[in-house]
C-alpha positions in Angstrom: 17.4 -8.0 -2.8 15.8 -10.7 -0.2 17.2 -13.6 0.0 14.5 -16.0 1.0 14.1 -17.7 -1.8 16.7 -18.5 -4.7 16.3 -19.3 -7.9 16.8 -22.8 -9.4 16.0 -23.8 -13.0 13.4 -26.7 -13.2 12.6 -27.8 -16.6 13.9 -24.7 -18.6 11.3 -22.5 -16.0 12.5 -20.6 -13.1 11.3 -21.6 -9.4 11.7 -20.3 -6.1 13.6 -21.9 -3.7 13.0 -21.8 0.3 16.2 -21.8 2.5 16.7 -25.0 4.4 16.6 -25.9 8.0 20.6 -26.5 7.0 21.5 -23.0 6.3 19.4 -21.5 9.2 21.4 -24.1 11.4 24.7 -22.6 10.3 24.1 -19.4 11.0 23.0 -20.5 15.5 25.5 -21.1 17.6 25.3 -25.7 17.8 25.2 -25.6 21.4 21.8 -27.2 21.8 21.6 -25.2 25.3 17.7 -25.6 25.3 17.2 -22.5 26.5 14.6 -21.6 23.6 12.5 -25.0 24.7 14.1 -27.0 21.9 16.3 -30.2 22.5 18.6 -29.2 19.3 19.4 -25.9 17.1 18.5 -28.2 14.1 14.9 -28.5 15.7 14.9 -25.4 16.4 15.8 -23.9 12.7 13.5 -26.6 11.5 10.4 -24.6 13.2 11.7 -21.1 13.0 11.2 -21.8 8.8 7.7 -22.6 9.7 6.8 -19.5 11.8 6.3 -21.7 15.0 8.7 -19.3 16.8 10.8 -16.6 16.4 14.7 -15.5 15.8 14.3 -13.7 19.4 13.4 -17.1 21.0 17.2 -18.1 20.3 18.6 -16.0 23.7 22.3 -16.6 22.4 21.9 -15.0 19.0 20.4 -12.2 20.5 22.4 -11.7 23.4 25.7 -13.5 22.8 28.2 -11.4 21.3 29.7 -13.5 19.3 26.9 -14.5 18.1 25.3 -11.3 17.4 26.7 -10.6 14.1 24.6 -13.3 12.7 21.3 -12.1 14.1 20.9 -9.9 10.8 21.8 -12.6 7.9 19.3 -14.8 10.3 16.2 -12.4 9.9 17.6 -11.5 6.1 17.4 -15.4 5.6 13.6 -16.3 6.9 11.9 -13.0 5.6 9.7 -14.0 3.3 9.6 -12.2 0.0 6.4 -10.6 0.8 7.1 -8.8 4.0 4.5 -9.1 6.7 2.4 -6.0 8.8 1.0 -6.4 12.4 -1.9 -3.9 13.5 -3.4 -4.1 16.0 -1.9 -4.7 19.7 -2.3 -7.4 22.6 -3.5 -11.1 21.7 -6.0 -9.3 18.8 -3.5 -8.2 16.7 -3.7 -9.2 13.1 -0.4 -10.3 10.9 -1.3 -9.3 7.5 1.2 -10.4 4.5 3.9 -12.6 4.9 3.0 -15.0 2.1 6.3 -17.0 0.4 3.9 -18.6 -2.6 1.5 -17.8 -5.2 -0.5 -20.6 -5.0 -1.4 -22.3 -1.9 -1.0 -25.9 -3.4 3.2 -24.7 -4.0 3.5 -24.8 0.2 0.8 -23.3 2.0 -0.7 -19.3 2.7 0.7 -18.7 6.5 -1.6 -15.6 7.3 -5.5 -15.6 6.3 -7.4 -12.6 4.7 -7.9 -10.4 7.5 -11.8 -9.0 7.4 -12.1 -5.7 8.6 -15.9 -4.0 9.0 -16.1 -0.7 7.9 -18.4 1.7 10.1 -19.2 5.5 9.5 -18.0 8.1 12.3 -21.3 9.8 12.5 -23.3 6.6 12.9 -25.9 7.0 15.6 -25.5 2.8 16.3 -21.7 3.1 16.4 -21.4 1.8 19.8 -24.0 -0.9 19.6 -22.4 -2.0 15.9 -18.9 -2.1 17.5 -20.3 -4.1 20.3 -21.6 -6.8 18.2 -18.8 -7.0 15.9 -16.2 -7.7 18.9 -18.5 -10.1 20.7 -19.2 -11.6 16.7 -17.8 -15.3 17.2 -18.9 -18.3 15.0 -17.5 -22.1 15.7 -17.3 -24.0 12.7 -15.3 -27.7 12.5 -13.5 -26.4 16.0 -12.2 -23.1 15.0 -13.8 -20.1 16.4 -14.3 -17.8 13.1 -14.1 -14.1 14.2 -13.9 -10.5 12.5 -10.1 -9.3 12.4 -10.9 -5.3 12.8 -12.6 -2.1 12.4 -12.2 0.4 9.8 -13.4 3.3 10.5 -14.3 6.2 8.3 -14.3 9.6 8.7 -18.0 10.5 6.6 -18.6 13.2 9.1 -15.5 15.1 7.5 -15.2 16.8 11.2 -11.9 15.8 12.8 -13.9 16.3 16.2 -16.2 13.5 15.3 -13.9 11.3 14.1 -11.4 11.4 17.4 -14.4 11.0 19.2 -15.7 7.5 17.1 -11.9 6.5 17.2 -12.1 7.0 21.3 -15.2 5.5 21.7 -14.5 2.3 19.5 -11.2 1.5 21.7 -13.2 1.6 24.6 -15.8 -0.9 23.5 -13.5 -3.1 21.6 -9.5 -4.9 21.5 -9.8 -5.5 17.7 -7.5 -3.7 15.7 -8.7 -0.2 13.9 -8.2 1.0 10.5 -8.5 5.0 10.3 -9.9 6.0 6.9 -9.4 9.5 5.7 -7.8 11.2 2.5 -7.4 14.4 5.0 -4.4 14.2 6.5 -4.9 16.7 9.1 -7.9 14.8 10.3 -6.6 11.4 10.1 -3.3 12.4 12.2 -5.8 14.2 14.9 -7.8 10.7 15.2 -4.6 8.7 15.2 -2.7 10.5 17.9 -5.6 9.9 20.3 -5.2 6.3 19.7 -2.0 5.8 18.8 -1.4 3.0 21.6 -3.2 0.6 19.7 -1.6 1.0 16.6 -4.3 1.8 14.2 -3.4 1.5 10.2 -3.4 4.7 8.3 -5.8 4.6 5.4 -4.8 6.0 3.4 -1.0 8.0 1.8 -1.4 9.3 -1.6 0.8 11.1 -3.7 -0.4 14.6 -2.0 -0.2 13.9 1.6 2.8 11.5 1.7 5.1 13.2 3.1 3.2 14.5 6.3 1.5 11.1 7.2 4.6 9.2 6.7 6.2 11.6 8.9 3.8 10.9 11.3 4.2 7.2 10.9 7.6 7.2 11.6 7.5 9.0 14.8 4.4 6.9 16.5 6.0 3.5 14.7 2.3 3.1 13.0 1.6 0.8 9.9 0.2 3.0 6.7 -1.5 1.8 3.7 -0.7 3.5 0.0 -4.1 3.9 -2.1 -3.5 4.4 -5.9 -5.0 3.5 -9.1 -2.2 3.6 -10.7 0.4 0.6 -10.3 3.3 2.4 -10.9 2.4 5.1 -9.0 2.0 2.9 -5.9 5.1 1.2 -6.1 7.0 4.7 -6.6 5.0 5.7 -3.2 6.1 2.5 -1.5 9.5 3.7 -2.5 9.4 7.0 -1.3 7.9 6.1 2.3 10.6 3.2 2.5 13.5 5.7 1.8 11.8 8.4 4.1 12.0 5.6 7.3 8.5 4.0 6.9 8.6 0.3 7.5 5.1 -1.1 7.7 2.8 -0.9 4.3 0.3 -2.4 3.0 -0.9 -1.7 -0.7 -4.5 -0.6 -2.1 -4.8 -0.9 -5.8 -8.4 -0.1 -5.9 -11.5 -2.0 -6.0 -13.5 -1.6 -9.1 -17.5 -2.8 -10.2 -18.9 -2.5 -13.2 -18.5 -4.5 -16.7 -15.1 -4.9 -16.8 -13.8 -4.4 -13.7 -13.9 -6.8 -11.7 -11.0 -8.5 -14.1 -9.0 -5.0 -13.7 -9.0 -5.4 -9.7 -8.0 -8.9 -10.1 -5.1 -8.2 -11.8 -4.0 -5.5 -9.8 -3.9 -7.4 -7.3 -2.2 -10.4 -8.8 0.5 -7.9 -10.3 1.4 -6.8 -7.0 1.7 -10.4 -5.6 3.7 -11.7 -8.3 6.1 -8.5 -8.3 6.3 -9.6 -4.6 6.8 -13.5 -4.3 8.3 -14.4 -7.8 10.4 -11.0 -9.0 11.5 -9.9 -5.2 10.1 -6.4 -5.9 11.4 -4.2 -2.8 8.7 -1.7 -3.9 6.2 -4.1 -4.0 7.1 -6.3 -1.3 4.1 -5.4 0.8 0.6 -6.9 2.4 -1.9 -6.3 -0.3 -5.8 -5.1 0.4 -9.3 -4.7 -1.1 -12.1 -3.0 -0.3 -15.3 -4.8 -1.4 -17.4 -2.2 0.5 -16.5 0.3 -2.3 -19.2 -1.2 -4.0 -21.6 1.0 -2.1 -20.2 4.2 -3.2 -19.1 3.2 -6.5 -22.4 2.0 -8.2 -25.3 3.9 -8.2 -27.9 2.3 -6.1 -31.7 2.2 -7.7 -35.1 0.3 -7.2 -33.9 -2.6 -9.8 -32.7 -4.6 -7.7 -33.6 -6.0 -4.5 -31.2 -4.7 -1.2 -29.6 -8.5 -0.5 -28.7 -8.7 -4.4 -26.3 -5.4 -3.7 -25.1 -7.3 -1.0 -24.4 -10.0 -3.3 -22.2 -8.5 -5.4 -20.0 -7.1 -2.7 -19.7 -10.6 -1.5 -18.4 -12.0 -4.1 -15.8 -9.6 -5.0 -14.7 -10.2 -1.3 -15.0 -14.4 -2.2 -12.7 -13.9 -5.3 -10.0 -11.6 -3.1 -9.8 -13.8 -0.5 -9.5 -16.8 -2.8 -6.6 -15.1 -4.6 -4.9 -14.6 -0.9 -5.4 -10.5 -0.6 -4.3 -9.9 2.6 -6.6 -7.6 4.0 -10.2 -6.7 2.8 -13.3 -4.3 4.1 -16.7 -5.0 3.9 -19.8 -3.3 4.3 -22.3 -5.8 4.5 -22.0 -7.8 7.6 -22.6 -4.7 10.0 -26.4 -6.4 11.2 -27.4 -9.3 12.9 -29.4 -10.0 9.9 -26.4 -9.8 7.6 -24.7 -12.5 9.4 -25.0 -14.7 6.1 -22.7 -12.6 4.4 -20.0 -13.2 7.1 -20.1 -17.0 7.8 -19.9 -17.4 3.8 -16.7 -15.3 3.6 -15.5 -16.6 7.0 -16.0 -20.1 5.7 -14.4 -19.8 2.5 -11.4 -18.0 4.4 -10.7 -21.2 6.7 -10.7 -23.7 3.5 -8.7 -21.5 1.8 -6.2 -20.9 4.3 -6.0 -24.6 5.5 -2.3 -26.4 5.1 -2.4 -28.7 2.1 0.6 -30.1 3.6 -1.1 -31.9 6.7 -4.5 -33.9 7.2 -6.4 -31.6 9.6 -6.0 -34.0 12.5 -8.1 -34.3 16.2 -6.6 -36.0 18.8 -7.6 -39.9 19.3 -9.4 -41.0 22.2 -12.4 -41.9 24.1 -14.9 -38.4 24.3 -17.7 -38.8 25.9 -21.3 -37.1 25.0 -23.6 -36.1 26.8 -24.0 -38.0 30.7 -23.7 -41.8 28.9 -24.9 -45.0 31.2 -23.7 -48.2 31.7 -25.2 -49.4 28.7 -24.8 -46.5 26.4 -23.5 -47.1 22.9 -20.2 -46.6 21.6 -19.6 -45.2 18.0 -16.2 -45.1 16.0 -14.8 -43.3 14.2 -11.9 -41.3 12.5 -9.2 -38.5 13.9 -9.7 -36.3 10.5 -10.9 -33.2 11.9 -14.1 -32.5 10.0 -15.2 -36.2 10.6 -14.8 -36.3 14.2 -16.2 -32.5 15.2 -19.2 -33.1 12.5 -20.2 -36.4 14.2 -19.4 -35.4 17.6 -21.9 -32.3 16.7 -24.5 -34.3 15.2 -24.6 -36.6 18.4 -24.8 -33.2 20.6 -27.6 -32.5 18.6 -29.8 -35.6 18.7 -29.4 -35.1 22.7 -27.7 -38.4 22.9 -25.9 -39.7 25.6 -23.4 -42.1 24.2 -19.4 -42.3 24.0 -17.0 -41.6 20.9 -14.3 -43.5 20.1 -11.8 -41.9 17.8 -9.5 -43.9 16.1 -5.6 -42.6 14.8 -6.5 -43.2 11.1 -3.6 -40.3 10.4 -5.7 -37.5 10.0 -7.7 -39.6 7.0 -11.6 -39.8 6.8 -13.6 -42.7 7.1 -14.0 -43.9 3.6 -10.3 -43.1 2.0 -8.9 -44.7 5.2 -10.6 -47.6 5.3 -9.3 -48.1 1.5 -5.7 -47.1 2.7 -5.9 -49.2 5.3 -5.7 -46.7 8.1 -8.8 -47.0 9.9 -8.5 -50.9 10.3 -9.9 -53.6 12.8 -6.2 -53.8 14.5 -6.0 -50.2 14.7 -9.5 -49.9 16.2 -9.2 -52.7 18.8 -5.9 -51.0 19.5 -8.0 -47.9 20.2 -10.1 -50.0 22.6 -7.4 -51.0 24.8 -5.6 -47.9 24.7 -8.7 -45.9 26.1 -10.4 -48.7 28.3 -12.8 -48.3 26.2 -15.5 -50.8 27.3 -14.6 -49.7 31.7 -17.3 -47.5 31.3 -20.0 -49.7 30.2 -21.4 -52.6 30.5 -21.3 -54.1 27.3 -18.8 -55.1 24.5 -20.4 -53.4 21.5 -18.8 -51.0 18.8 -20.9 -49.3 16.5 -18.8 -48.3 13.4 -19.6 -46.4 10.3 -21.4 -47.7 7.4 -18.5 -46.8 5.2 -16.3 -49.4 7.4 -18.7 -52.2 7.1 -16.5 -54.7 5.4 -14.0 -54.2 8.6 -17.0 -55.8 10.8 -15.8 -59.2 11.5 -12.2 -58.6 11.7 -12.7 -56.1 14.2 -15.1 -58.9 16.2 -12.0 -61.3 16.3 -9.2 -58.4 17.3 -11.5 -56.5 19.9 -13.7 -59.7 21.2 -16.6 -57.3 20.7 -20.0 -57.6 19.0 -19.5 -55.1 16.1 -23.0 -53.6 14.7 -22.9 -51.0 11.5 -24.2 -48.0 11.8 -25.6 -45.3 9.3 -22.9 -44.2 6.5 -23.5 -40.8 8.0 -23.8 -39.4 11.1 -26.8 -37.9 10.4 -28.6 -40.9 10.2 -27.8 -42.0 14.1 -30.9 -40.7 15.7 -33.1 -42.4 13.9 -30.3 -45.6 14.0 -30.7 -45.4 18.2 -34.5 -45.3 17.6 -34.5 -48.1 15.4 -31.9 -50.6 15.6 -30.4 -49.9 19.1 -30.8 -53.2 21.0 -27.8 -53.8 23.2 -29.3 -56.2 25.3 -30.4 -58.6 22.0 -26.3 -58.1 21.0 -25.3 -59.3 24.0 -27.3 -62.1 24.0 -25.6 -63.2 20.9 -22.3 -62.4 21.8 -22.3 -64.3 24.6 -23.7 -67.2 22.7 -20.5 -67.3 20.8 -18.2 -69.9 21.0 -14.9 -69.0 21.9 
């Protein structure tokens, strides 16, 4: 049994307890050698539980004969109840699974849903599509959103065509690949061509498990098991593990039509619950879904517009992301005009997989926007990521030349930070001094957000500056500059003050 979680009674119910840093520390040599880059073994123990480092980063436990005996115990202790699987190699290798909780608010989700785009091996535009998907990057709130992999389907039924398509993909793209065929000979032939890229083999069934399982063991490749019967699915998982396969992804099917959405949802949740809450060793693997199955399972007629069918696929994908399905395969999104689908799903994923334990913050400081002159305005904002980056983008989008003073508010937005005291006159004045805000201009004017208007009087005293209250929303800054930014008048009034 995995001992990452231990049962404890809380108000008559069972809650799973994580191991503590002290339990990890007890298995280390406690030498505080600093070889790992940490000052103390306790700091190492804390970060290993947060997945910031690996057991292998402790050279003592990996090499010292006196410590090697603790290596297996430590790995067992920190392995999450749902194991992780790595697909692909290099910088773009993707880790799926490895989660500790059913619900994000219980702790956090560590590895976001991997989005793979399916493509047919006989598609005439295969190279063009793969090139587009590989270079697709969307920037949002400081994150670069991109596709995680390509699912190559053996639509042609021809082994040579499948191999040819697989080789084309690896020459064009470094994205991880999932090879999809229910014919084991065809699947293994293509996998043998690109095995050094560590593709995911889809799919193992009750009819081919031995052939694909043996091939996966020999080449150290992950496999995906597909079955609509959960008992059969976990039975195949148990069989493959005994056989020697050590990286598995589970696919219980994706079903469309009246009442079938709930079947899809229930199957995924049963597998996740069995892994995380019940520590079932046969269900303790990442779970995948295939929203792209909509196009093969539902008869496409003239009753709907094409986008309405695409919408059904995207809705299923969104549901899967929301319940932490570890990998999904899409069809919609292959073409540039279908970018709306990926934008919606990547945005949702970004929100679902943010860490609820911490406020998303950026570094405080003085940021240069454009080419400000000596009378350029200085705008003040918080270091909450979802505030700073949109403000910066609005300023850049308006082609303004100015400065942006980002104050440390512990990663809290303006309105909440004003109410909670994190965004206050003293803190802003300290930031002005720390980052030499007035050294690059010939004025002492600060523009604060409209939601912080009540700080203006105190800030003028604390920072010895003329304070202008700007718009409540940064989208109103261009109009504010056009109609209200009058630095000469502001400085005349500032200079008239008695001090």
